[in-house]
C-alpha positions as CSV (number, residue, x, y, z in Angstrom):
1,M,-4.5,1.2,24.4
2,P,-5.8,1.0,20.8
3,K,-8.5,3.4,19.7
4,A,-10.7,0.5,18.5
5,W,-11.4,-0.5,22.1
6,S,-14.7,0.5,23.7
7,N,-14.9,2.3,27.1
8,K,-15.6,-1.1,28.7
9,R,-12.4,-2.6,27.2
10,E,-10.3,0.4,28.2
11,R,-11.5,0.0,31.8
12,Q,-10.8,-3.7,31.7
13,Y,-7.3,-3.0,30.4
14,K,-6.5,-0.5,33.1
15,H,-7.8,-2.8,35.8
16,I,-5.8,-5.9,34.6
17,K,-2.7,-3.7,34.1
18,S,-2.9,-2.3,37.7
19,S,-3.5,-5.8,39.0
20,A,-0.5,-7.3,37.2
21,K,1.7,-4.4,38.5
22,S,0.5,-5.0,42.0
23,R,1.6,-8.6,41.7
24,G,5.1,-7.4,40.8
25,A,5.1,-7.4,37.0
26,S,7.1,-4.7,35.2
27,E,5.3,-1.9,33.4
28,G,5.9,-3.5,30.0
29,R,4.9,-7.0,31.1
30,A,1.7,-5.6,32.8
31,E,0.8,-3.8,29.6
32,E,1.3,-7.0,27.6
33,I,-0.7,-9.2,29.9
34,A,-3.6,-6.6,29.9
35,A,-3.6,-6.2,26.1
36,R,-3.5,-9.9,25.4
37,T,-6.4,-10.5,27.9
38,V,-8.5,-7.8,26.5
39,N,-7.8,-8.8,22.9
40,K,-8.7,-12.4,23.6
41,N,-12.0,-11.3,25.3
42,R,-12.8,-9.2,22.3
43,A,-12.1,-12.1,19.9
44,Q,-14.3,-14.4,21.9
45,S,-17.2,-11.9,21.9
46,G,-16.9,-11.2,18.2
47,E,-15.7,-7.6,18.6
48,S,-12.5,-8.0,16.6
49,R,-12.2,-8.2,12.8
50,T,-9.8,-11.2,12.8
51,A,-9.3,-13.8,15.5
52,S,-7.3,-17.0,15.7
53,K,-8.9,-20.3,16.3
54,S,-7.1,-20.7,19.6
55,S,-8.5,-17.3,20.7
56,T,-12.1,-18.1,20.0
57,K,-12.3,-21.8,21.0
58,D,-10.2,-21.7,24.2
59,K,-11.3,-20.9,27.7
60,S,-11.4,-17.2,28.6
61,P,-8.4,-15.9,30.6
62,Q,-10.7,-15.2,33.5
63,S,-12.1,-18.7,33.7
64,R,-8.7,-20.3,33.1
65,G,-7.4,-18.7,36.2
66,G,-3.7,-19.1,35.5
67,Q,-3.9,-22.8,34.7
68,R,-1.4,-22.4,31.8
69,S,0.6,-19.4,33.1
70,G,4.2,-20.4,32.4
71,T,5.8,-23.7,31.7
72,N,6.5,-24.8,35.3
73,R,2.9,-26.0,35.7
74,P,2.3,-29.8,35.4
75,K,0.3,-29.5,32.2
76,G,2.0,-26.4,30.7
77,Q,0.8,-25.1,27.4
78,T,-1.7,-26.9,25.2
79,K,-0.6,-28.9,22.2
80,E,-2.1,-26.3,19.9
81,Q,-0.1,-23.6,21.5
82,L,3.1,-25.6,21.3
83,Y,2.4,-26.4,17.6
84,N,1.9,-22.7,16.8
85,E,5.2,-21.9,18.5
86,A,6.9,-24.6,16.5
87,K,5.4,-23.3,13.4
88,R,6.6,-19.8,14.2
89,R,10.2,-21.2,14.7
90,N,9.9,-23.2,11.5
91,I,10.6,-26.6,13.2
92,K,10.4,-29.5,10.7
93,G,8.1,-32.4,11.3
94,R,5.9,-30.6,13.8
95,S,2.6,-31.8,12.3
96,S,3.3,-35.4,13.2
97,M,4.7,-34.7,16.7
98,S,3.0,-35.4,20.0
99,K,2.7,-32.8,22.7
100,S,5.8,-34.2,24.5
101,E,7.8,-34.3,21.3
102,L,6.8,-30.7,20.6
103,Q,7.9,-29.7,24.1
104,K,11.3,-31.4,23.5
105,A,11.7,-29.8,20.1
106,L,11.0,-26.4,21.6
107,G,13.4,-27.0,24.5
108,R,10.8,-27.0,27.3
């Protein structure tokens, strides 16, 4: 847990981590899920110094309720999330691609 977190965020992190572990996630994956959730909540409430547009404008992880958890869901990831992944992988022509084209380019 980073030192920048408040006591509330540390409690939230521990709760989410234990919940993920009880659902069968490994130690590392549980820590990742908890840290991502807490950091997104911090960004949405203005507690972090920098925050991505997708962190501040999107639904909170709690209200989303697993709607986009994994790629086997009917909707999967948002177009913005797919675009950011394509940008990270340096896929050419990504700016003019549709959501389905981005999914194909990323092999989803």
